[in-house]
N, C-alpha and C positions, 0 to 999 in steps of 0.2 A: 754091349750098346749095339743093337741090331740096326745098323745104319749104313747105308752107301757111301764109303768114304772116296770112292775112286774120283771124284771131281773135286774133293775137298783140297787145299792147297793152304788155307788159312782159317784158323778158328779161335774164337774168343771162349774165353772161361771164367766162369763166374762161381766164387766160392772155391772149396776144393771136391773136384769131381772124386770119383773113386779112383783107386790105383788101378784098377783093370780097363777104365776108360781111358786115363792118361796114359797107359801103356799101348793101348790100341792106336790113338794120335799119334804119340811119340814114335812108335816103330814104324807108322804109316809116313814118316817125313813131314808129318802135318805142322807147320809154324804156327805155334801156340802164344796168344796175348791176352795177359790178365786183365779183364774190365772191369775189375775192382779198383785199378789204377788209374791215374789221372795220364790219359794219353792223349788226349785233343785240347786245342787251346779254346773250344767253345764254352761259353757261359753255362753254369749249372742251372740256369734258368731254363735253358733248351728243355730240359726234362720235365717240367709243367705239362707239357701237351700229352705226357702220358703218366704222369706221377703226382701226387700233391706235394707240396713243398714241406709238409710235416714227415715225408718220408727222409732215411737216414741219409748223408751225405754220398756214401757208397753207392748205394743204390740210384741214385741220383747219376751219379758218374757212370754207373753201368749202362743207364740209359743214353746217356750224352755220347758214350762210346759207340753204343750200337747204332746210334742215328748216324753216325759220321764217318764209321771206319768201312772198310770194304772188306767184308767178312765172307765167307762161303758156309760159316756154320757158328752158331753160338750154345756151348753147353754149359746149363747152369744146375749147381747142385741146389736141390731143394729139400733136401733131408736134413734131419734135427739138428745137423750142424751147422746149419745157415740159419734160414728164419721163416715164417709164414710170410711175410713181405717178399721175400725171393720168388716165392711160388706165385704172388700175386703177380710179381712184376714180371716174371716169365710167361704167364698168361698172358700179359698185354703187351708184350714185346712180340710174341708169336702172332698177335692179332694184326698189329699196327706197324711192323716193320718188314722188310724185304728178305732180311736173312732169316734163314731157316734157324728155328730155336727146338733144341730137345732138352729136355731135363733128367734128372738121374737123382738119387739117393745115397751118400757115402755113408755107409753104416761099418767101414773098415776098423778092424782090431788090430791088426799087426804093428806092433811098434817100430817105428825107425829111428828114436831116441832124439835128443834135444842138445846136441854137441854145439849149435850156434847159439842157443838160449844161453848157456852156461860159458859161452867164450868171453874173451877179453876183447873182442872186438867192438869197436864204436857202435851205439845202439841204433844209428841209421843205418849201418853197413849190415848189421846183424836181421834187421828188419825187412833190408834189400834181398838178402840171400834167403831169407824165410819166404817171402813172396814168389821170388824166382823158383824157387824149390817145387812149388805148387805144379810146375808144367815137366817137372821131371818125375820118371816110374821109380826112382832111386835115391838116394842122399848121397851127395858127392861130398859132404862136408864133416866126416867122421874123423879127420885127423885133427880139428880143432881142439887143442887141450882146454880143459876148464879151467876158470878162476874163481876164488872167493868171490862171493857178492858183498857190493857195497849199499846197493839199493835193488828195487824191484820194479818193473815195468810189468802192470797186469793190463789187457785187454786186446781189442782187435788193432792190427794196424793202422793208424789214423792214415786219414787223407792228406793230412798237413804233416809230411815227415818232418819239417822243419822242427817241430815240437820235440821231437828225440834227441837233437843237439843240446838240451839242457840236462841232459844224464850223463854221468861218467861212463868210459868204457867198461867198468867192473859192474854194469848194472845187468841182471838177469832178466829174462824175459818169461812171464807166465799169461795165464789165460786162452784165450782162442788162440793169439798167435804161437804161442808152444804146441797146442792142438794142430796147427797147420804144419809146423815143421815136422811132427809126429807123424803127421797123414793120417791123423784121426780127428776129425774136427767134430763128431759126435760125440766125443768121449768127456762125459759131464765132469766125471771125477779128475781128469787130469786137468780140465778147464778152472776147476773150483781150486786148484792147488796154488798155494802160496806161501811164502817163507815168513812166518812171525819173526825172525830174527833180525831182519832187514826193514828199514823204512819203504815202504810200497806204494806208487801213484796206481790208484785202480783207474782207468781209462776205459770211456766208451763214446762212440758216436750219439750225438744228439740224435733222438727219437728211434733208437735202438732199442730194442727188448732187452738186451744186456746190461743196460744202465741199471736195471733192478738188483741183477747181480753183482755189479760193479759197485754200487752202493752199500749193499748188505754186507759184503766182505770188507770192504774199505771201515764201516762200523765197528765190525769184531775185531780186526787188527790191530795191534799193539801201537801202531804207527803207521797208519796208512790215510791218503788223502784221496778223496773220490772226486773225479773231475769228468765234465763230460764237453764235447766241442762238435759243434755243426761242421761247417766247410772248413775253417782255417782257425787257429788257436788267436783269440785276443791278447792283448796286451797283458789284461789284468790277468789272464788264466796263466800266462806264462809266468807272469811277476808270482803268482801265487805256487807254480809248480817249484821256482828257482829258491823262495822261501822257504818253502816245506823241504828240500833237500840240502839248503845249507842250515837250518836250523836243528835238522835232524843229524846233522854229520855225515850224511852220505856224501856229500860234495866239499871235498876239501879245498 
């Protein structure tokens, strides 16, 4: 990334920037914050000044964070591992907010593995480690032992992490979240992988292009459930997931 970082102390990242970019920022001692996560208390409606409401809650969260956080730089992955909507969001933010915005494309193919995805940690903890790991140029969780899977969670990290409380600790993680830990967000083969032997919830954020793949994979899975959620999971959505896990025997 050809950019003068001498005055950059705090940078926001969106998606999974290439390893070389993360290493440059990390080695420069720059504080990194994940703009895909909910970092400010402002309402998502703040984003409508830049994005339509039919954009996914994650990109609307990115805009809200960009509008409210004091950052020196924002780095957005607009490669095939993210989406066209991210590229449009980057262009709009570059024109409408004061913080400099740069784009990059992650086409990395070096595999870092998936010890977190296959560990016995609570699913929320798994997802926290996966998203935090995006800010590091290495994988610090290689010592986690794998456990047999009782269920699967396929998809992106939800904006509403409380949804993950419904799953047992022996739930394995698949989909784009698995690609995140592996640091290869554009690996379509890895993203489409799932385990047909265990009941799997196929999740996507509402209005995300990945809803098509989630629904397709759920339909062809022997015991899959497709759900899409906007900003927060409704009571009916949570009840549907709980019933699916209990009736499938994934939740004892």
